[in-house]
N, C-alpha and C positions, 0 to 999 in steps of 0.2 A: 504493500499500499504506500502511496505517496503521503506527504505530510498533510495535505488537504483532506485526503480520504480518511486518514487517522483522526483528524479533527471532527469530521462528520460522524465517524463511527463512535467517538466519544460522547456525542450528544444523544445517541440513542439510548433508551432505558435498557436495563439489564434483562428485564423480563418483557419482551415484546408481546408475548401472548396475553398479557394483562391489559393491553390497550384496547380501546373500543374498536369495533369492526364495522365495515360497510361492505356488505355482500362478500364477507369473508376476507376482506383486505384490511390489515391492521393499520389504523390511521395514526401516522407519526407526527402530523402537523395539526393537532387540535387547537393549539394556542394561536391567537390572531397575531400576525407579524406586521411590521411596518410596511413590508412590501405588499402584502395582501390588502392592507388598509388603503394603500395608495392606488392599487389596481381597482378596488371597489369605487373609490372616488372618481377615478378616470372614467369608468363605465357609467357612473351616474351623471357625470358631465356630458358624456356622449349622448345619453338618453335625453338630457335637457336640450341638447341642440336639435333633437328631432321633434320639436314642438309642433303641435297640430297647426296652429296659425303661423305662417311663415314670417310675417312682419310684426304684428301687434295683436293685443287682445281684441276680439270682435266687439264693436260697439253698436251694431245693429243687426237686424234679422238676416239681411243679404250677406253680410260679412260672416255671420255665424254659420249659415249654410255652406258658404264657400269654404270655410275652415273645415267643416266636417267632411268635405270631399277628400281630405287628406288622411282621414282616420284609418282606412285599410293599409295605406302606405306606412303609417306610423306603427301600426300593430305588427306588420311583417318585419319592419326594420328592427323593432324591439325583440322580436322572436330570434332573428339572426344573431344580434348582439348577445341575447341571453344564452345561446348555444356556446358561444366562445367564453362567456363569463363562467359558465358551468364547467367547461373544459379546464380553465385555469383554477377554478375552486377545487375541483376533484383532484387535480395534480397537487395542489398545495396541501390538502388534507391527507392524502396518501403518503406523501414523501417528506413534507415539511422542510424542503430545501431552501436555503437562502445564501447560497454560495455566490461567488462573483459571476460565474457563467449564467446561472439562473436569473440573477438580477438583471444582467445585460439583456437576455432574451425577453424578460418581462417588460423592461423599459421600451425595447424595440416594438413590442406588441402594443403598448400604449400609443406610441406615435403612429403606427400603422392604423390602428382602430380610429383615431381621431381624424385621419385622412380618408379612411374607408367609408365613413358615414355619408359623405357627400355623394359619391356615385351610387351607394346603397339606396339612398332615398330617391335619386333620379331614376334608377332602373325599376324600383318597385312602383313609383308613381307612373311611369310609362306603361308598365305591365297592367296595372288596374285600369288605366285609361283606355288601353286596348280591349280588355276583357269586358268592361262596362259600356263600351261605345261612347266614351266620353262623359259618363255620369260621375265617376269618381276618379281620383288620381290627377296627375298633371302630365300632359303630353310633352314631348320634345318640342322644341321651338320649330315654327314652320320654316325658319331660315336655316335649320340644321342641314349641313352638307353631308355628303357621303363619308368624307374623311372624319368629320366630327362624330358621326354616329359610330364609326369603327373605333375611334378613340375612346369613347365613353365605355364601350363594351370591354375594350382592352384594359382600361384603368380599373374597372370593377373586377375583372379577372385577376389582374395583378394583386389587387388588395385581398381578394379571397385566398389566393395562393399564399401571399405573405402571412397573413394572420393564422391560416391553418398550419402552415409550415412552422410557425413559431410555437404553437401548442405542441406540434409533433416533436420539435427540438427540445422542448422542456421535458416530455416523457423519454426522449432519447438520452437526455442527461441523467435522469433517474435510472435508466437502464445501465448506463455506464457506471453508476455508483451502486449497483445492486449488491456488491460485496460489503461495503461499509454500512449500507442501509439494512443488510441482513434479510434480504427478501427470500421468502420461502418459495418452493416450486409453484404454488397457486399464484402468489403475487407476481412472480416472474412471468407466468403465462398471461396474467391480466395486463401487465405492462406491455408485453408484446402485442396484445390485442389492441391497446390504445395506439400503438405505433401503426398498425395496419389500418385501424379505424380512421385515424386522421389523415392517412395517405389518400383516402377516397376523395375528399374535397380538393386536395392538392392536385390530384390527377384530373378531376373534372374541370377544375379551373384552368389547367394547362390546355385541355382540349378546347375549352371556350376561347382561350386566348388565340390558339391557332385558327379557329374558325373565324374569329373577328377580322383576320387579315386575308382569309382565303375565300370566304363565301361571297356570293354575289349580293349586292346591296338589297335586292328584293327578298333575300333569305336571311338577312342579318339578324332577324328576330330570334333565330335558332340559337344564337350565342347566349341568349337568356333562358330559352326553354330548356336547354340542355341541363341546367342546374337541377331540375326536377328529377333528373336520373338519380341524384344522390338519395332521394327518398326510398328508392328501390334497393340501391347498393348497400346503404347503411343497414336497412332491415335484414338483408341477406347475410351481411357480415355479422350482425348481432346474433342471428339465429345460429349460424355455424359456430360462432365463438361460445355461446352458451352450451352447445352440445359438446364441444371439446372440453370446456371447463368442468362439466360434470364428471369427466373421466379423471380429472386431476384429483378430486376429493375435496369435500368441504372443510376438513379439519386438518390442522397442522399436527406434526408429531407431538409437540408439547401439549396441545389441547387434547389429543387422543390419550396421552399418558395420564393427564389429570382426570379425564372422564373415566378411565379404567380404575384409578385409585378410589374415586368417589363411589363407583358401583361395586368395588371389591373384586374386579376381574383382573386377571393377569394377561399380559399380551402373549405370554409363552403357553398359556393353557390351551387355547385352540390349536396351536401348532402341535403340541403333544398329543392331543386327541386325534388329530388327523393321522399322525405317525402310528399310533396304536391301532387305528382302524385299518390302515394299510397293511400292518403286520398281521392282523387277524384275517384280512382278506387273503393274504398270501397262504396262511396256514390252511384256511378252509377251502382253498382252490383245489379242485380235483387234479389228480396226477395225470401226466401225459399217458395216453394208452400204450405207446410204444415202450415207455419205461416200465409200465405194469406187466406187459407181456414178457419182457426180458427178465423181470424178476421171477415170474412163474416158471420160465424155462430153467433158470438157475436153481430154483427149488426142486424141480422134478429131477434134475441131474444129480442133486445131492441125495 
């Protein structure tokens, strides 16, 4: 171990099995850190920038109704930000890391998120305007050129790729520190699941980025519709991950030993019973017919 890894290992409690668990994962970061507090404040600030009324508080019925046209855009934008907030929250609760690399990645995520909200709101506004035939949302300007339309989709794809890759890098950092964190087999499998899970939005964002420069302008909307593919891919990944996770086992070795002590069972008891049953089965197994015939012949000769 390096010096930094030894410092991280020294912060871990002696009995990790005594920690609270979330889906079988021992939570090493239950205490609120300054980094997590700042991340929460940054997400709150980003949400406040997604106000329903773009300019000011409505002071008449017409302005109020016009402001409510942005409600679907506001809800979808909040949902996307909530996914990334939960990703960082889950990472912080599971690993409790606050080393230099994790802080740098988290600060980069804050900067990316505050830039990402502008194309996020524009894309969702145009989507709802198209779906509702102009009833809700905000369309692109009538003077938007082909290059500008490609640019807005490319910027959105770059923002999605960046913020998803930053969550992926945080989990990769935890995987690199799996030894000082003393991750058990189940926790290591769940960490690998986070890595593969966050690679899905990164991959879809790369595909959308490529399409924004290669599609015809009449088909440029597919750069946005392709993101709905993540709803299918994420569900398939979650289903396969749960099936494989069930084979890993819900309990750690330490928890299994404590359970055996409380119930008065021994871990070697079942093993001994199986060995005894195998021995009895061998004794009760009928002899080979050829061996019995040779014995009879030898007896007759005597």
